[in-house]
C-alpha positions as CSV (number, residue, x, y, z in Angstrom):
1,M,86.8,-1.5,-55.6
2,E,87.2,-1.0,-59.3
3,R,86.4,-3.9,-61.6
4,S,87.9,-3.9,-65.1
5,D,85.1,-5.9,-66.7
6,K,81.6,-5.4,-65.4
7,S,79.9,-7.1,-68.3
8,N,79.9,-10.4,-66.4
9,F,77.7,-9.1,-63.6
10,T,74.0,-9.5,-64.1
11,H,73.1,-7.0,-61.3
12,L,75.3,-4.1,-62.6
13,D,74.4,-1.7,-65.3
14,N,76.9,-0.3,-67.9
15,Q,78.1,2.3,-65.4
16,G,78.8,-0.3,-62.7
17,E,75.7,0.7,-60.7
18,V,73.5,-1.9,-59.0
19,K,70.3,-2.8,-60.9
20,M,67.5,-5.3,-60.6
21,V,67.6,-7.9,-63.5
22,D,64.7,-7.5,-66.0
23,V,63.0,-10.9,-66.1
24,G,60.1,-9.7,-68.3
25,E,61.4,-11.5,-71.4
26,K,61.7,-14.9,-69.6
27,P,59.1,-17.4,-70.4
28,L,56.3,-18.0,-67.8
29,S,57.2,-21.1,-65.9
30,H,56.0,-23.2,-63.0
31,R,58.7,-22.8,-60.4
32,K,59.4,-24.9,-57.3
33,A,62.1,-24.8,-54.6
34,V,62.8,-26.7,-51.5
35,A,65.2,-25.6,-48.8
36,K,66.3,-27.1,-45.4
37,G,68.0,-26.1,-42.3
38,R,68.3,-27.2,-38.7
39,I,68.6,-26.0,-35.1
40,S,70.3,-27.9,-32.4
41,L,68.4,-28.0,-29.1
42,T,69.0,-29.6,-25.7
43,P,66.8,-32.7,-24.9
44,S,65.0,-30.6,-22.3
45,T,64.1,-28.0,-24.8
46,I,62.9,-30.6,-27.3
47,E,60.6,-32.0,-24.5
48,Q,59.3,-28.6,-23.6
49,I,58.4,-27.9,-27.3
50,K,56.7,-31.3,-27.7
51,E,54.7,-30.8,-24.5
52,D,53.8,-27.2,-25.4
53,K,55.5,-25.8,-22.3
54,I,57.5,-23.0,-23.8
55,K,56.2,-19.8,-22.2
56,K,56.0,-17.8,-25.5
57,G,53.5,-20.2,-26.9
58,S,53.3,-23.1,-29.5
59,V,56.8,-23.1,-31.0
60,L,56.0,-25.2,-34.0
61,T,52.8,-23.3,-34.9
62,V,54.5,-19.9,-34.6
63,A,57.6,-21.0,-36.5
64,K,55.6,-22.4,-39.3
65,I,53.6,-19.2,-39.7
66,A,56.8,-17.1,-39.5
67,G,58.3,-19.2,-42.3
68,I,55.2,-18.8,-44.5
69,M,55.2,-15.1,-43.9
70,A,58.9,-14.8,-44.7
71,A,58.5,-16.6,-48.0
72,K,55.8,-14.2,-49.0
73,R,57.9,-11.2,-48.1
74,A,61.4,-12.3,-49.3
75,S,61.6,-9.4,-51.8
76,E,61.2,-6.9,-48.9
77,T,64.3,-8.3,-47.2
78,I,66.6,-9.1,-50.1
79,P,67.2,-5.9,-52.1
80,L,67.4,-7.3,-55.6
81,C,64.9,-10.2,-55.2
82,H,61.7,-9.9,-57.3
83,P,58.3,-9.8,-55.6
84,L,56.4,-12.9,-56.6
85,N,52.9,-14.1,-56.5
86,L,53.3,-17.4,-54.8
87,N,51.1,-20.4,-55.4
88,V,52.1,-22.0,-52.1
89,A,54.6,-21.5,-49.2
90,D,54.8,-24.1,-46.5
91,V,57.2,-25.2,-43.8
92,E,57.5,-28.7,-42.3
93,L,59.2,-29.0,-38.9
94,I,60.6,-32.5,-37.9
95,F,62.1,-33.4,-34.6
96,L,65.6,-34.8,-34.7
97,P,67.4,-36.5,-31.8
98,D,69.3,-33.3,-31.2
99,G,67.0,-30.6,-32.5
100,L,64.6,-29.7,-35.3
101,E,64.8,-29.7,-39.0
102,A,62.9,-27.1,-41.1
103,T,62.0,-27.8,-44.7
104,G,60.5,-25.0,-46.8
105,Y,58.4,-25.6,-49.9
106,V,57.5,-22.8,-52.3
107,S,56.0,-22.6,-55.8
108,C,54.8,-20.0,-58.2
109,N,54.0,-19.4,-61.9
110,G,56.4,-16.7,-62.9
111,N,59.5,-15.5,-64.7
112,T,62.0,-16.1,-62.0
113,G,62.7,-18.8,-59.4
114,V,61.6,-19.2,-55.8
115,E,64.9,-20.3,-54.2
116,M,65.2,-17.2,-52.1
117,E,61.6,-17.5,-50.8
118,A,62.3,-21.1,-49.7
119,L,65.5,-20.1,-48.0
120,C,63.8,-17.2,-46.3
121,A,61.0,-19.6,-45.1
122,V,63.5,-21.9,-43.5
123,S,65.6,-19.1,-42.0
124,A,62.6,-17.3,-40.4
125,S,61.3,-20.6,-39.0
126,L,64.6,-21.4,-37.4
127,L,65.1,-17.9,-36.1
128,T,61.6,-18.0,-34.6
129,I,62.4,-21.2,-32.8
130,Y,65.6,-19.6,-31.5
131,D,63.7,-16.6,-30.3
132,M,61.0,-18.6,-28.6
133,C,63.4,-20.9,-26.8
134,K,66.3,-18.6,-25.9
135,A,65.2,-18.3,-22.3
136,V,65.5,-22.0,-21.7
137,D,68.3,-23.0,-24.1
138,K,71.6,-21.0,-24.3
139,S,73.3,-23.6,-26.5
140,M,71.1,-23.5,-29.7
141,V,72.9,-23.4,-33.0
142,I,71.2,-22.7,-36.4
143,S,73.0,-24.5,-39.2
144,D,73.0,-26.2,-42.6
145,I,70.5,-23.8,-44.3
146,R,70.7,-24.8,-47.9
147,L,68.8,-25.1,-51.1
148,I,67.8,-28.8,-51.7
149,S,66.1,-28.5,-55.1
150,K,64.7,-26.2,-57.6
151,E,62.5,-27.0,-60.7
152,K,61.2,-25.1,-63.7
153,Q,58.6,-26.2,-66.1
154,I,57.9,-23.7,-68.9
155,L,54.2,-22.9,-69.2
156,I,54.2,-20.3,-72.0
157,K,57.0,-19.9,-74.5
158,S,58.0,-16.4,-75.3
159,E,57.4,-15.2,-78.8
160,G,60.3,-14.2,-81.0
């Protein structure tokens, strides 16, 4: 597909080829992001998770670890996402009457935001729950994965 004006696209160079955005000139900032998502589960599955009776192991523990790992490796999954040195990545899993809600928290001091890392944390946590419970629950649905908030506090102003 030919575009007449490629100047509006940040991830295209002058020839229309994909490029990674240079964030080197952006000021160093403390960045935070929070994302959420949910997975619907049957009441029986919820009880099995609570009672640690899922055969693959502790669902909440493995899902939390998967989320943290995904946040740390977001740039390896998303092609134009910058690798970041994270300060923290965490996932909180809360039981709902009809499933689980995952909340991902990520922060770093850097030149670009951590939204993708928070979204990856939530996605991987929910996918892990799905994987661990698929033998006992055929009706699971992952939904509502979204960014809740992002913050930026400039630490060092760029010169110039």
